[in-house]
Backbone as a printed PyTorch tensor [residue, N CA C, xyz], in Angstrom:
tensor([[[  0.8630,  -1.1740,   0.0000],
         [  0.0000,   0.0000,   0.0000],
         [  0.9080,   1.2350,   0.0000]],

        [[  0.6520,   2.1910,  -0.8810],
         [  1.4790,   3.4020,  -0.9000],
         [  1.4070,   4.1330,   0.4370]],

        [[  2.4890,   4.8460,   0.7380],
         [  2.6320,   5.5340,   2.0220],
         [  1.5090,   6.5390,   2.2820]],

        [[  1.1150,   7.3070,   1.2610],
         [  0.0760,   8.3200,   1.4980],
         [ -1.2840,   7.6880,   1.7890]],

        [[ -1.5660,   6.5000,   1.2430],
         [ -2.8280,   5.8270,   1.5540],
         [ -2.8360,   5.3490,   3.0080]],

        [[ -1.6630,   4.8500,   3.4810],
         [ -1.5650,   4.4260,   4.8790],
         [ -1.7730,   5.6250,   5.8030]],

        [[ -1.1680,   6.7420,   5.4270],
         [ -1.3140,   7.9550,   6.2260],
         [ -2.7720,   8.3950,   6.2750]],

        [[ -3.4410,   8.3640,   5.1320],
         [ -4.8540,   8.7620,   5.0750],
         [ -5.7200,   7.8300,   5.9330]],

        [[ -5.4890,   6.5270,   5.8200],
         [ -6.2480,   5.5690,   6.6260],
         [ -5.9950,   5.7920,   8.1160]],

        [[ -4.7550,   6.0670,   8.4770],
         [ -4.4120,   6.3350,   9.8720],
         [ -5.1090,   7.5790,  10.3910]],

        [[ -5.1130,   8.6420,   9.5630],
         [ -5.7960,   9.8780,   9.9580],
         [ -7.2990,   9.6760,  10.0890]],

        [[ -7.8710,   8.8830,   9.1830],
         [ -9.3080,   8.6080,   9.2590],
         [ -9.6340,   7.8230,  10.5290]],

        [[ -8.8040,   6.8540,  10.8700],
         [ -9.0390,   6.0700,  12.0900],
         [ -8.9130,   6.9580,  13.3270]],

        [[ -7.8990,   7.8240,  13.3180],
         [ -7.7140,   8.7310,  14.4520],
         [ -8.8940,   9.6880,  14.5670]],

        [[ -9.3780,  10.1950,  13.4510],
         [-10.5310,  11.1050,  13.4640],
         [-11.7700,  10.4030,  13.9900]],

        [[-11.9700,   9.1640,  13.5680],
         [-13.1320,   8.4050,  14.0370],
         [-13.0410,   8.1710,  15.5420]],

        [[-11.8350,   7.8330,  16.0210],
         [-11.6480,   7.6090,  17.4620],
         [-11.9280,   8.8860,  18.2360]],

        [[-11.4200,  10.0140,  17.7190],
         [-11.6470,  11.2970,  18.3880],
         [-13.1340,  11.6330,  18.4070]],

        [[-13.8210,  11.3690,  17.3140],
         [-15.2580,  11.6520,  17.2540],
         [-16.0190,  10.8170,  18.2790]],

        [[-15.6270,   9.5600,  18.4400],
         [-16.2790,   8.6900,  19.4220],
         [-16.0420,   9.2250,  20.8230]],

        [[-14.7930,   9.6290,  21.1100],
         [-14.4820,  10.1730,  22.4290],
         [-15.2530,  11.4590,  22.6830]],

        [[-15.2760,  12.3420,  21.6980],
         [-15.9650,  13.6210,  21.8870],
         [-17.4610,  13.4370,  22.0430]],

        [[-18.0120,  12.4260,  21.3970],
         [-19.4460,  12.1740,  21.5460],
         [-19.7840,  11.7750,  22.9720]],

        [[-18.8290,  11.1930,  23.6740],
         [-19.0600,  10.7730,  25.0490],
         [-18.7350,  11.8400,  26.0650]],

        [[-18.3180,  13.0340,  25.6210],
         [-17.9620,  14.0950,  26.5610],
         [-19.2090,  14.6530,  27.2190]],

        [[-19.0690,  14.9670,  28.4660],
         [-20.1570,  15.6220,  29.1820],
         [-19.5620,  16.3480,  30.3640]],

        [[-20.3870,  17.1300,  31.0100],
         [-19.9390,  17.8160,  32.2120],
         [-19.6990,  16.7820,  33.2900]],

        [[-18.8420,  17.1120,  34.2570],
         [-18.6750,  16.2110,  35.3830],
         [-20.0210,  15.9410,  36.0480]],

        [[-20.1060,  14.8260,  36.7390],
         [-21.3660,  14.3920,  37.3370],
         [-22.0770,  15.5230,  38.0640]],

        [[-23.3110,  15.8010,  37.6430],
         [-24.1330,  16.7640,  38.3420],
         [-23.7850,  18.2150,  38.1430]],

        [[-22.8320,  18.5520,  37.2620],
         [-22.4180,  19.9470,  37.1500],
         [-23.3010,  20.7760,  36.2370]],

        [[-24.2100,  20.1980,  35.5350],
         [-25.0060,  20.9660,  34.5940],
         [-25.6670,  22.1650,  35.2790]],

        [[-26.9210,  22.0540,  35.5880],
         [-27.6270,  23.1630,  36.2390],
         [-28.0200,  22.8050,  37.6600]],

        [[-27.3980,  21.7900,  38.2080],
         [-27.7420,  21.3570,  39.5560],
         [-27.2650,  22.3710,  40.5900]],

        [[-27.8050,  22.2450,  41.7750],
         [-27.3780,  23.1030,  42.8780],
         [-25.8880,  22.8780,  43.1460]],

        [[-25.4660,  21.6010,  43.1700],
         [-24.0660,  21.2900,  43.4370],
         [-23.1580,  21.9450,  42.3980]],

        [[-23.5350,  21.7960,  41.1360],
         [-22.7490,  22.3880,  40.0560],
         [-22.6770,  23.9020,  40.1590]],

        [[-23.7840,  24.5150,  40.5390],
         [-23.8060,  25.9670,  40.6850],
         [-22.8730,  26.4260,  41.8010]],

        [[-22.8660,  25.7040,  42.9160],
         [-21.9660,  26.0460,  44.0190],
         [-20.5050,  25.8740,  43.5890]],

        [[-20.2080,  24.7910,  42.8940],
         [-18.8200,  24.5410,  42.4730],
         [-18.3540,  25.6300,  41.5100]],

        [[-19.2000,  25.9900,  40.5500],
         [-18.8220,  27.0430,  39.5990],
         [-18.6370,  28.3910,  40.2780]],

        [[-19.3790,  28.6570,  41.3470],
         [-19.3170,  29.9540,  42.0340],
         [-18.2090,  30.0310,  43.0770]],

        [[-17.6530,  28.9100,  43.4820],
         [-16.7560,  28.8470,  44.6430],
         [-15.5640,  29.8000,  44.5750]],

        [[-14.9930,  30.0090,  43.4080],
         [-13.8150,  30.8780,  43.3120],
         [-14.1210,  32.3090,  43.7690]],

        [[-15.3740,  32.7240,  43.6860],
         [-15.7260,  34.0890,  44.0990],
         [-15.6990,  34.2690,  45.6060]],

        [[-15.6230,  33.1800,  46.3480],
         [-15.6070,  33.2840,  47.8160],
         [-14.2000,  33.3970,  48.3660]],

        [[-13.1960,  33.3970,  47.5120],
         [-11.7960,  33.5020,  47.9610],
         [-11.5320,  34.9540,  48.3500]],

        [[-11.9770,  35.3160,  49.5220],
         [-11.9650,  36.7160,  49.9470],
         [-10.5660,  37.3000,  50.1020]],

        [[ -9.5790,  36.4840,  50.4710],
         [ -8.2120,  37.0060,  50.6080],
         [ -7.3680,  36.7500,  49.3610]],

        [[ -7.9750,  36.1930,  48.3150],
         [ -7.3310,  35.9920,  47.0010],
         [ -6.0310,  35.1960,  47.0870]],

        [[ -6.0220,  34.1400,  47.9130],
         [ -4.8210,  33.3170,  48.0380],
         [ -4.8960,  32.0120,  47.2450]],

        [[ -5.9580,  31.8310,  46.4590],
         [ -6.0990,  30.6240,  45.6600],
         [ -6.7120,  29.4590,  46.4220]],

        [[ -7.1410,  29.7070,  47.6450],
         [ -7.7760,  28.6800,  48.4690],
         [ -9.0790,  29.2530,  49.0110]],

        [[-10.1610,  28.5150,  48.8200],
         [-11.4540,  28.9150,  49.3620],
         [-11.6990,  28.0710,  50.6070]],

        [[-11.9960,  28.7280,  51.7050],
         [-12.2340,  28.0050,  52.9570],
         [-13.7000,  28.1120,  53.3650]],

        [[-14.0930,  27.2430,  54.2690],
         [-15.4560,  27.3030,  54.8080],
         [-15.6960,  28.6470,  55.4940]],

        [[-14.6770,  29.1510,  56.1860],
         [-14.8220,  30.4500,  56.8540],
         [-15.0490,  31.5690,  55.8440]],

        [[-14.3560,  31.5050,  54.6990],
         [-14.5640,  32.5220,  53.6660],
         [-15.9780,  32.4270,  53.1140]],

        [[-16.4790,  31.1930,  52.8980],
         [-17.8450,  31.0220,  52.4320],
         [-18.8190,  31.6330,  53.4310]],

        [[-18.6380,  31.3220,  54.7090],
         [-19.5480,  31.8340,  55.7340],
         [-19.5000,  33.3640,  55.8060]],

        [[-18.3080,  33.9380,  55.7160],
         [-18.1790,  35.4030,  55.7370],
         [-18.8550,  36.0160,  54.5110]],

        [[-18.6650,  35.3740,  53.3610],
         [-19.2520,  35.8580,  52.1090],
         [-20.7830,  35.8700,  52.2020]],

        [[-21.3690,  34.7280,  52.5620],
         [-22.8220,  34.6230,  52.5870],
         [-23.4090,  35.4500,  53.7290]],

        [[-22.6770,  35.5790,  54.8120],
         [-23.1350,  36.3990,  55.9360],
         [-23.2420,  37.8690,  55.5230]],

        [[-22.2420,  38.3560,  54.8100],
         [-22.2800,  39.7460,  54.3490],
         [-23.4030,  39.9630,  53.3340]],

        [[-23.5800,  39.0170,  52.4180],
         [-24.6790,  39.1300,  51.4570],
         [-26.0230,  39.1670,  52.1770]],

        [[-26.1570,  38.3190,  53.1910],
         [-27.3990,  38.2890,  53.9680],
         [-27.6660,  39.6550,  54.5950]],

        [[-26.6580,  40.1950,  55.2530],
         [-26.8240,  41.5000,  55.9250],
         [-27.2070,  42.5980,  54.9300]],

        [[-26.5820,  42.5610,  53.7490],
         [-26.8960,  43.5570,  52.7300],
         [-28.3300,  43.4050,  52.2060]],

        [[-28.8280,  42.1700,  52.1270],
         [-30.1620,  41.9260,  51.5820],
         [-31.2710,  42.1450,  52.6170]],

        [[-30.9270,  42.0790,  53.8950],
         [-31.9150,  42.2250,  54.9700],
         [-32.2530,  43.7100,  55.1550]],

        [[-33.0720,  44.2150,  54.2640],
         [-33.3740,  45.6390,  54.1930],
         [-33.9790,  46.1700,  55.4900]],

        [[-34.9070,  45.4580,  56.0870],
         [-35.5700,  45.9570,  57.2970],
         [-34.8510,  45.5430,  58.5830]],

        [[-33.7290,  44.8760,  58.4460],
         [-32.8500,  44.5140,  59.5820],
         [-33.5720,  43.7160,  60.6760]],

        [[-34.4570,  42.7990,  60.2420],
         [-35.1580,  41.9790,  61.2300],
         [-34.5100,  40.6010,  61.4040]],

        [[-33.3970,  40.3620,  60.7260],
         [-32.7090,  39.0820,  60.8600],
         [-33.3250,  37.9630,  60.0420]],

        [[-34.2410,  38.3200,  59.1550],
         [-34.9240,  37.3440,  58.3060],
         [-35.0040,  37.9100,  56.8930]],

        [[-34.8390,  37.0230,  55.9240],
         [-35.0500,  37.4450,  54.5360],
         [-36.3970,  36.9280,  54.0710]],

        [[-37.2370,  37.8520,  53.6500],
         [-38.5040,  37.4780,  53.0210],
         [-38.1620,  37.0290,  51.5920]],

        [[-39.1040,  36.4130,  50.9050],
         [-38.8360,  36.0560,  49.5050],
         [-38.4170,  37.2680,  48.6610]],

        [[-39.0040,  38.4200,  48.9330],
         [-38.6630,  39.6240,  48.1850],
         [-37.2230,  40.0700,  48.4860]],

        [[-36.8570,  40.0300,  49.7700],
         [-35.4860,  40.3980,  50.1420],
         [-34.4860,  39.3940,  49.5610]],

        [[-34.8400,  38.1270,  49.5670],
         [-33.9440,  37.0960,  49.0550],
         [-33.6080,  37.3350,  47.5800]],

        [[-34.5650,  37.8540,  46.8270],
         [-34.3360,  38.1300,  45.4020],
         [-33.1530,  39.0790,  45.1910]],

        [[-32.8600,  39.8940,  46.1790],
         [-31.7150,  40.8130,  46.0730],
         [-30.4000,  40.0410,  45.9710]],

        [[-30.3450,  38.8610,  46.5980],
         [-29.1240,  38.0480,  46.5530],
         [-28.7920,  37.6240,  45.1260]],

        [[-29.8110,  37.2210,  44.3780],
         [-29.5980,  36.7620,  43.0040],
         [-29.1070,  37.8870,  42.1010]],

        [[-29.4050,  39.1250,  42.4700],
         [-28.9070,  40.2540,  41.6830],
         [-27.4200,  40.4730,  41.9150]],

        [[-26.9230,  40.0420,  43.0700],
         [-25.5100,  40.1810,  43.4090],
         [-24.7310,  38.9420,  42.9640]],

        [[-25.3230,  37.7630,  43.1380],
         [-24.6570,  36.5050,  42.8230],
         [-25.6880,  35.5460,  42.2310]],

        [[-25.4580,  35.1490,  40.9910],
         [-26.4210,  34.2890,  40.2860],
         [-26.5620,  32.9110,  40.9200]],

        [[-25.6510,  32.5340,  41.8000],
         [-25.7830,  31.2730,  42.5250],
         [-27.1510,  31.1750,  43.1790]],

        [[-27.6530,  32.3080,  43.6580],
         [-28.9010,  32.3150,  44.4050],
         [-30.1350,  32.2900,  43.5070]],

        [[-29.9270,  32.1640,  42.2020],
         [-31.0400,  31.8440,  41.3050],
         [-31.3230,  30.3430,  41.3860]],

        [[-30.2610,  29.5510,  41.5390],
         [-30.4130,  28.0980,  41.6500],
         [-30.6290,  27.6960,  43.1010]],

        [[-29.7460,  28.1370,  43.9760],
         [-29.9170,  27.9060,  45.4210],
         [-30.8430,  29.0170,  45.8990]],

        [[-32.0910,  28.8690,  45.5640],
         [-33.0560,  29.9480,  45.7620],
         [-33.6960,  29.9240,  47.1470]],

        [[-34.7090,  30.7430,  47.3140],
         [-35.3960,  30.8750,  48.6010],
         [-35.8690,  29.5200,  49.1210]],

        [[-36.4900,  28.7200,  48.2550],
         [-36.9970,  27.4170,  48.6710],
         [-35.8680,  26.4910,  49.1170]],

        [[-34.7130,  26.6170,  48.4890],
         [-33.5610,  25.7940,  48.8570],
         [-33.1590,  26.0510,  50.3080]],

        [[-33.1850,  27.3040,  50.7310],
         [-32.7710,  27.6510,  52.0920],
         [-33.9140,  27.6130,  53.1070]],

        [[-35.1360,  27.7850,  52.6600],
         [-36.2740,  27.7390,  53.5760],
         [-36.7270,  26.2860,  53.7430]],

        [[-35.8470,  25.4810,  54.2960],
         [-36.0680,  24.0430,  54.4410],
         [-37.3020,  23.7490,  55.2990]],

        [[-37.4810,  24.5120,  56.3390],
         [-38.6000,  24.2870,  57.2650],
         [-39.8910,  24.9640,  56.8040]],

        [[-39.8730,  25.5930,  55.6510],
         [-41.0470,  26.2680,  55.0710],
         [-41.6700,  27.2670,  56.0380]],

        [[-40.8030,  28.1130,  56.6090],
         [-41.2440,  29.1410,  57.5580],
         [-41.7500,  30.3910,  56.8540]],

        [[-41.3480,  30.5480,  55.5760],
         [-41.7220,  31.7580,  54.8480],
         [-40.6620,  32.8360,  54.9280]],

        [[-39.5490,  32.5280,  55.5810],
         [-38.4120,  33.4400,  55.6580],
         [-37.1360,  32.6080,  55.8180]],

        [[-36.0080,  33.2390,  55.5700],
         [-34.7050,  32.5850,  55.6960],
         [-33.8640,  33.4050,  56.6640]],

        [[-33.2560,  32.7450,  57.6280],
         [-32.3740,  33.4340,  58.5810],
         [-30.9230,  33.3120,  58.1160]],

        [[-30.0750,  34.1110,  58.7090],
         [-28.6490,  34.0300,  58.4100],
         [-28.1280,  32.6300,  58.7480]],

        [[-28.5780,  32.0840,  59.8410],
         [-28.1760,  30.7360,  60.2450],
         [-28.5920,  29.6900,  59.2060]],

        [[-29.7950,  29.8580,  58.6200],
         [-30.2430,  28.9260,  57.5770],
         [-29.2300,  28.8560,  56.4380]],

        [[-28.6120,  29.9760,  56.1490],
         [-27.6720,  30.0400,  55.0240],
         [-26.2540,  29.6550,  55.4480]],

        [[-25.8010,  30.2070,  56.5500],
         [-24.4200,  30.0010,  56.9890],
         [-24.1910,  28.5740,  57.4730]],

        [[-25.1610,  28.0240,  58.1770],
         [-24.9790,  26.7120,  58.7850],
         [-25.3060,  25.5410,  57.8600]],

        [[-25.9670,  25.7950,  56.7560],
         [-26.2740,  24.7080,  55.8180],
         [-24.9920,  24.2940,  55.1200]],

        [[-24.7770,  22.9910,  55.0230],
         [-23.5510,  22.4880,  54.3810],
         [-23.4800,  22.9630,  52.9350]],

        [[-22.3390,  23.4800,  52.5830],
         [-22.1180,  24.0040,  51.2420],
         [-21.8160,  22.8300,  50.2970]],

        [[-22.6270,  22.6380,  49.2500],
         [-22.4400,  21.5080,  48.3420],
         [-21.0650,  21.4570,  47.6620]],

        [[-20.4220,  22.5820,  47.4410],
         [-19.0890,  22.5570,  46.8190],
         [-18.1030,  21.8290,  47.7220]],

        [[-18.1810,  22.0830,  49.0080],
         [-17.2890,  21.4080,  49.9530],
         [-17.6850,  19.9370,  50.1080]],

        [[-18.9740,  19.6630,  50.1150],
         [-19.4340,  18.2710,  50.2260],
         [-18.9010,  17.4600,  49.0440]],

        [[-18.9780,  18.0200,  47.8430],
         [-18.5660,  17.3040,  46.6320],
         [-17.0540,  17.1940,  46.4840]],

        [[-16.3170,  18.2520,  46.8190],
         [-14.8940,  18.3010,  46.4730],
         [-13.9280,  18.1350,  47.6320]],

        [[-14.3500,  18.4170,  48.8340],
         [-13.4440,  18.3670,  49.9910],
         [-13.5230,  16.9960,  50.6550]],

        [[-12.9400,  16.0040,  50.0000],
         [-13.0350,  14.6180,  50.4750],
         [-12.2410,  14.3740,  51.7640]],

        [[-11.2430,  15.2060,  52.0740],
         [-10.4730,  15.0500,  53.3160],
         [-11.0610,  15.8730,  54.4680]],

        [[-12.1720,  16.5650,  54.2150],
         [-12.8250,  17.3950,  55.2360],
         [-11.8870,  18.4190,  55.8710]],

        [[-11.1210,  19.1030,  55.0250],
         [-10.2050,  20.1360,  55.5050],
         [-10.8570,  21.5140,  55.4980]],

        [[-12.0170,  21.6180,  54.8930],
         [-12.7090,  22.8960,  54.7240],
         [-11.8800,  23.8530,  53.8720]],

        [[-11.1810,  23.2890,  52.8960],
         [-10.3540,  24.0670,  51.9770],
         [-10.5140,  23.5090,  50.5640]],

        [[-10.7320,  24.4120,  49.6160],
         [-10.7810,  24.0430,  48.2090],
         [ -9.7370,  24.8670,  47.4730]],

        [[ -8.8390,  24.1930,  46.7970],
         [ -7.8200,  24.8840,  46.0130],
         [ -8.3570,  25.1900,  44.6230]],

        [[ -7.7810,  26.1800,  43.9990],
         [ -8.2290,  26.5680,  42.6620],
         [ -8.1200,  25.4160,  41.6850]],

        [[ -7.0750,  24.5880,  41.8120],
         [ -6.9300,  23.4720,  40.8780],
         [ -8.0830,  22.4740,  41.0400]],

        [[ -8.5880,  22.2760,  42.2530],
         [ -9.7370,  21.3910,  42.4640],
         [-10.9760,  21.9550,  41.7720]],

        [[-11.1520,  23.2420,  41.9030],
         [-12.3240,  23.8840,  41.2990],
         [-12.2490,  23.8320,  39.7880]],

        [[-11.0560,  24.1070,  39.2320],
         [-10.8840,  24.0330,  37.7780],
         [-11.1260,  22.6240,  37.2800]],

        [[-10.5450,  21.6430,  37.9580],
         [-10.6920,  20.2480,  37.5410],
         [-12.1550,  19.8160,  37.5880]],

        [[-12.8970,  20.3190,  38.5310],
         [-14.3010,  19.9350,  38.6740],
         [-15.1730,  20.5400,  37.5870]],

        [[-14.7370,  21.6320,  36.9940],
         [-15.5690,  22.2880,  35.9820],
         [-15.1270,  21.9990,  34.5560]],

        [[-14.0290,  21.2760,  34.3760],
         [-13.5500,  20.9260,  33.0410],
         [-14.2500,  19.6610,  32.5810]],

        [[-14.6720,  19.6440,  31.3270],
         [-15.3400,  18.4630,  30.7950],
         [-14.3730,  17.2920,  30.7370]],

        [[-14.8410,  16.1300,  31.1800],
         [-14.0500,  14.9090,  31.1530],
         [-14.6920,  13.9510,  30.1560]],

        [[-13.8980,  13.3620,  29.2210],
         [-14.4970,  12.4060,  28.2820],
         [-14.8600,  11.1160,  28.9990]],

        [[-15.9790,  10.5510,  28.5950],
         [-16.3620,   9.2350,  29.0900],
         [-15.8230,   8.2190,  28.0940]],

        [[-15.0760,   7.2640,  28.5650],
         [-14.4670,   6.2740,  27.6940],
         [-15.2430,   4.9800,  27.8400]],

        [[-15.5980,   4.3940,  26.6860],
         [-16.3450,   3.1510,  26.7240],
         [-15.4590,   2.0190,  27.2180]],

        [[-16.0540,   1.0830,  27.9310],
         [-15.3730,  -0.1050,  28.4020],
         [-15.3200,  -1.0920,  27.2450]],

        [[-14.0920,  -1.3820,  26.7210],
         [-13.9900,  -2.2700,  25.5630],
         [-14.4520,  -3.7010,  25.8570]],

        [[-14.4520,  -4.1090,  27.1180],
         [-14.8580,  -5.4650,  27.4730],
         [-16.3710,  -5.6260,  27.3900]],

        [[-17.1090,  -4.5330,  27.5790],
         [-18.5730,  -4.5880,  27.5540],
         [-19.0640,  -3.5360,  26.5760]],

        [[-19.4150,  -3.9340,  25.3550],
         [-19.8730,  -2.9540,  24.3540],
         [-21.0300,  -2.1190,  24.8920]],

        [[-20.9240,  -0.8280,  24.7080],
         [-21.9660,   0.1050,  25.1290],
         [-21.8750,   0.5100,  26.5920]],

        [[-20.9930,  -0.1490,  27.3780],
         [-20.8490,   0.2160,  28.7960],
         [-19.9030,   1.3710,  28.9430]],

        [[-20.1160,   2.1830,  29.9350],
         [-19.2470,   3.3170,  30.2070],
         [-18.6750,   3.1820,  31.5730]]])
């Protein structure tokens, strides 16, 4: 077989393999529009001291300040109307909305409801329970990973 035909066949096989891999690409588990995915995508904004590490304390300080700013009447509770102010500052609160935080269906959300609720970004990514997320963890969690088929079981992933 002439050399250029072998090269063409090789390129076609490589292209087909790449197409198969790309067809299996998707966002990491649950990162689409889920609450967990929204928290993970937003996490870098909580790095208040800009050291490349997001801590639980930074998250609590961040959400605590947002709460205080949104609590217009200073009664220590956010009504649904007050809560809407959060989404104007941080789109995370469009997904993690009023209903997400009003777990007990009281009709209002307290600072404690927000600060004390486990943050899904830490639940998903902080497997050593250090209360620290590094920028590389956040980047890795938001980068698309190809799903590779298991050659032993056709159609299995």
